[in-house]
N, C-alpha and C positions, 0 to 999 in steps of 0.2 A: 690357866684359870680353871678349866673344868666345868662340868655341867652344873654342879651345885652353885658355884660362884656366879656363873653366867645367869642362872635362873634368878638369883638374888638381884643382880644388876637389872635384869628385865623388870622385876617387880618395882624397882626404883623408877624406871622409865615410865611404867604404867601409872605409878602414883603421881609423877610429875605431869604427865599428860592429863590426868584427871583434875589436877589443880589448875593448869593453864586453860584447859577446855573442858569445864565440868559437865557440859551437856553430853559429852561422849562417854561419860563414866559407865553407863549401863553396858555398853559394848566393850569398853576397855577391860572390864572385869569378867565379861563373858568369854573372852578369848581363851582358847586352850593352848598353852605353850607347848611347842614340840621342838626339842633341842636337836640341832644337826651339827655334828662335828665337822670341822673344816668347811664351814658355810659362812663366808664373810659378808652376810647380808641379813635382811629381815623381810619376810613375806607372809602373805595370808591367803588362804583359799576361801571358797564360797561357804564353807562350813565353819568359818571363824576359828580355824586352827592357825596359830601364829608360829611360823618357822623362824628360828634364829640360831646364830652361832656366836661364839664368844668374841670373835675378832671385832665385831661392830663396836664393842664398848671401848676399844682402844683406837679404832679408826674414825669414829664419829663422835661429835660433841653430844652432850646430853640434849641440847635443843634440837640437833639434827635427828637424833633417835626419836624424839617426840614428833618431829615433822614427818618422818617416814611412817610412823604408827598412825598418825591422823590421816595421812594420804591414803592409806589402805582402808580406813573406815569411811572416808569420803566415797571411795569406789563401792564399798558395800552398801552404803545408804542410798547412793544414786543408782544402785542396781546395774552397774556396768556389765556384770557377767550375764545377767538375764537379758539385757538389751543386745548384747553380742550374739547370744544364742537365737534371739528372735529374728535377726536378719542374716544369720549364718555368716558372721563376719570372718574375714581372713585374720587369723591371730596376729601375724606380724604387723598388720596395719592397725588393727583395733587396739592392741596394747599401746602403741604410740599415740593414737587418738585419745585413749583414756588418760594417758599421762599429760597430754596437752590440756585437757579439760581440768583435771585435778590440780596440776601444778599451777594453773592460772588461779584457781581458788586459793591454794596455799599462799601464793604470792600476795593476794589481796588480804589474806588472813594474817600475814606477817610471820608465817612459820618457815624456818629455813630447812633446806634439804642438803645432804652431803654432796660434795663435788660440784659439778656444773650441770644441774638438772636440766633436762630438755624442756624447752618452752616454745610457745607458738611462734615467737619472733625468729627462732632459729630456722623456721621453715617459711618465713615471710608471711605469717598468718596473724590475724587479730586475736586478742584474748577474749575469754568469756563467751565462747560459743559452745553449743551442745556437743557431746561426744560424737553424735552421728554426723554433724556438720564437718568436724575435723576428719572423720573417717572417709566421707565421700570425697573430700578434696584430696586427701592422701591417696586414696584408692585410684583416683583418676591420674595421679602423678607418680605411680610406682616406678622406682628406679631413676627418677629425675630429680633435678635440683630446681625448685620453683624460683621465680623472680624474687630477689631480695633475701634469699635463703642462704645460710652457711652450712646446712646439712642436706644430705640426699635422702629422699624417701626410700625406705626398704622395699623389697619386692616379695611377692608371694613365693614361698618356697625357700626363702633365706634361712628360715629357722630362727629360734629364739636364743639369746645368750644363755650360758650355763647358769649364771647367777643373776638374780634380779638386781637392778640398779636404776636409780633415778636418772642417771646420765643416759642410759639406753632407752628409758621409758618402759622397761619391763618390770611388772609387779607381780606376776604369778596369777593363780586362778581367781583371785578376787577381782581381776579386771575382765577376764573373758570366759571364766567357767571351765577352762581346759585343765587337764591334770599334767603336771610337769614332774620331772624326775625327782626333784627334791621334796615333792609332796607325797601324801600318803594315800591319795585316792578317796573314794567315798567312805564315810565312817561306818562303823558296824550298825546293822539294822536289828533293833531289839526284837522285831517280829519274825525275823528270818531263822529257819532251822539250820541253814548252812551259811556260815559267814565267809566272805571273801578275805583273803590274806594279802598282805603287801608283797612286793617283789622279793623281800628277804624272808618271807615265810612267817611274818609276825601279824598279829591282829592290828588292824588300823586303829589309831588313836581316836577317841570320841570326838564328835563335832556337833554343831548345832543344826537342827532341822530347818527346813525352809520356813515353817511356821514360827519357830523360835526366833529366827533372824528377823522376820517381819514384825514380831512383837517387840523386839529390841529397837527396830527402826521407829516404832510408835513412841516408845519411851524416850528415845533421843529427841524426837520431834517435839514432844511435850516439854522437855527441858529447854530446847531451843526457843520455843514460844515464850518461856518464862524468863529468858535472858534478854537484856536490852541491847547489848553490844555483840552482835554476831554478823558475819558476812551476809550481804544482801541475798546472794544465791542460796545460802543455807536457810535463811529466813523464809524465802519463797517456797523452798522444798518442804519445810515443816508445815507451812500454812496449807499447801496443797494436800499433803498427806493426812492432816487432821481434819480438813474440811473437804472431803471428796465431793465431786460434782455428780450429778445424775449420770447414769450409765447410758450415754447417747448411742452406744453401739447396739444395745438391746432395742432401743427405739428404732434405729435404722433397720435392724433385722426384722422387726415387726412390720415396718413399711414394705420391705422387700418381699416378705412372705405373702403379702396381699397381691403380689404381681407374678406369682408363679404361673408358668404356662404349662398346660397339660400336653403330654406326648404319649405315644404308645409305649407301654412297658408292663411291668408286673406288680406295681406297688399298690394301687387302689382300684376300685371298681366304679364305673359310672354308667348311668342310663342315658347320658347325652349322646352316646354313640352306640349303635346296636352291634352286638357281637357278631362276627362273621361265622361263628359256629352255632348259630341259631338252629335248634333242632326242628322248628316248624310245628311245635306242639300247642300253639295258640297263646303262648306267652313269650315275652322278650327277655333274653339273657343280657346282662350288662357286659361291657367290654372292659379290658384291663387298661389302666393308664399309669404312667409314671409321672414324676414331677421333676422339673428342672427349671432353671431361670438363667437367662442371658443378661449379664450386667456389663454396662460400660461405665467407666469412671473417667470423667473429664477433670483434669487437674489444672487449676489456674496457675500458670507459670509466668504471669506478668510481673512487671517490676514492682508492683505494690505488694506482692507476696514475699514476706521475709523468709530467710533461710529456716527459721524455726518452724514457720507454717508449712514449708515444703517438706521438712523432716517429719512433721506430724502427719502430712498427707501420705507419705510412704508408710508410716506406722499404721494408719487406718486402712490402707489397701491390704497390708499384711493381715490385719484383723479380719477383713472380709474373706480373704483366702482361708483363714483358719476357722472362723466362726460361722460361715455360711456354706456348709458342705454340699448343699444342693445347687450351688452356683456351677453351672455346666460350662460357661464360657465367660471369662473376664477379660475385657479389653481396656487398657489404660491409654488415654489420649492426653498428651501434653499440649496445652493451648494457651496462647496469650491473645493476640489479635488474629493469629493463624494457628492451625494445628500443625505441630512440628513432628510429632510421633504418634502412632497408633499401633499398639502391640498387644497381642494376646499373651497373657502371663500365667504362670503356675506358681511362681515364687516371687517374693518381694524384691530379691536382688536382680530380677530381670527388668525392673522399672527403669525407664529412661525419661528424665525430665529436662526439657530444653525450653528456652523462652527468654523472658526478660523485657519484652516490649510492652505494647498497649494491652488493653483488656477488652475482649469480646467473646463471652462464653457461648454466644449464639452460634459461632463458627464451629466450636467443638461439639455442641449438641447436634447440629446439622450433619457433621461428619460422622458422628456416632450413629445417627439414624440411617445413614447410607451403608452401614456395615452389613455383612451377611455372616451369620444370622443376625437379624435386627434385634437390638436389645429390648428386653421387657422393661428394664429399669435403667435410667441414666442418673448416676450420682455425680453431682458437680461439687467438687471441693474448691471453695473460693472464699476470698474475704468479703465478697458480696458486691464489690464496686464494679459492676458489669451490667450491660444491657441484657435483657432476656427476650426470647421469642414472643411476639405479640400473640400468636395463635398457639393453643396448647399442642405440643408435639405428640406424635403417635407413640408415646412411651411414657411411663410414669417418671416424673422428675423429682429427685430428692436433692435439695440444696443443703449441703453440709458446710455451714458457715464457720470460718475460723475467727471471725470477729462479731461482736454483738451487733444486731441489726438496728442501726441508727438511721442512716439515710438510704438504706437498701430499698430498691423498688422491686421487691420480690413478687412475682405474679401469683394469683390465687391458685393456679393449678399446681404449683410447686409445694411439696411438703418440706418443711424446714426442720433441721436438727442443728444444734450447736455442737461443734467439735470442741470439746473441753480438753485442755492440755493433759496429757498422761504424766503423772508424777514420776513414773519410772522411765519416761521418755525424755523429760526435760527437767532442768533444774528450776 
């Protein structure tokens, strides 16, 4: 067939995809085709470069070609690659989790994929869960076959197949942000004086910037909102993207800043403590202080907290690590009616959440107060259906609620923020 004929066939596929799913048209025509000889598949990277070979046009039906194309755009719009980087995901496990998420959506959307695409039921798992939910389950069962499964979960270090395939759940860089052999790496930087070349010594093909991709997401979301017949998950994604909630993380950061404890250091000066180097000249020199804060996060792991809320809790703890650089000590406690784990963490992948029983956040708060060093701030991530300490604890309490406060008996001493779902974290 050759490159010219294959490119014409690809244009037909894009045109058909734009007809059957018109809301994806802005991204479909923004894709930059990159022909790969002897490449019997189709894949996309995070810069919207579409890799394809001529064999797919004889191996796959036209509808299957459209299905693969739309599956990649689902991954782009749901920001699977950004979410993978955020938690430093294991590629072998994340690629599969991404496929389970997206293939569930495609199934409800009525779009076919070639061969026998991997689905949640192949691993004994339910459909329509967030990608992080699938990832956590698969990660905990690496190398094993779960109950009711016909497939074994891959292991870290197994590596990826050479060719992307819906049957293997491997989709390339659009799923995890990694660079694979058939991809071209980062696109040229127009502001760079020296450009990076590909492995074969060529200039990398152009791609879309992060801002471009975000702008295209908005265009797609606007078109989804204007269509009546779209999958429920896609409709919720568009609504969240176009109607963003207030940035509760900024509100939380402001609350925590008010609880910084002063310690000896070299950052600021204070007259509350006399300098030891006072020269005795009749006036007082200030001493140096630094600033740090000890934070404990009590995560409600009771049975009333759904998987989506627990995934969101992990994302918010990751945001604390990233956005509050003056957090000197962060301890995460998993608590239902008892504290199951209490662990100092530096990365989100160190979080251990156990529970599933009744609800009593007083236990987690009391256990946090018994820690050394004692926390300045205790953040309780909960749906709110819990008793609270009657007396104000000897630490500032921030209640990060995952549900709207209807019947919550929140005490006056607790500062409340609403944890709004992150559009890049959930569908």
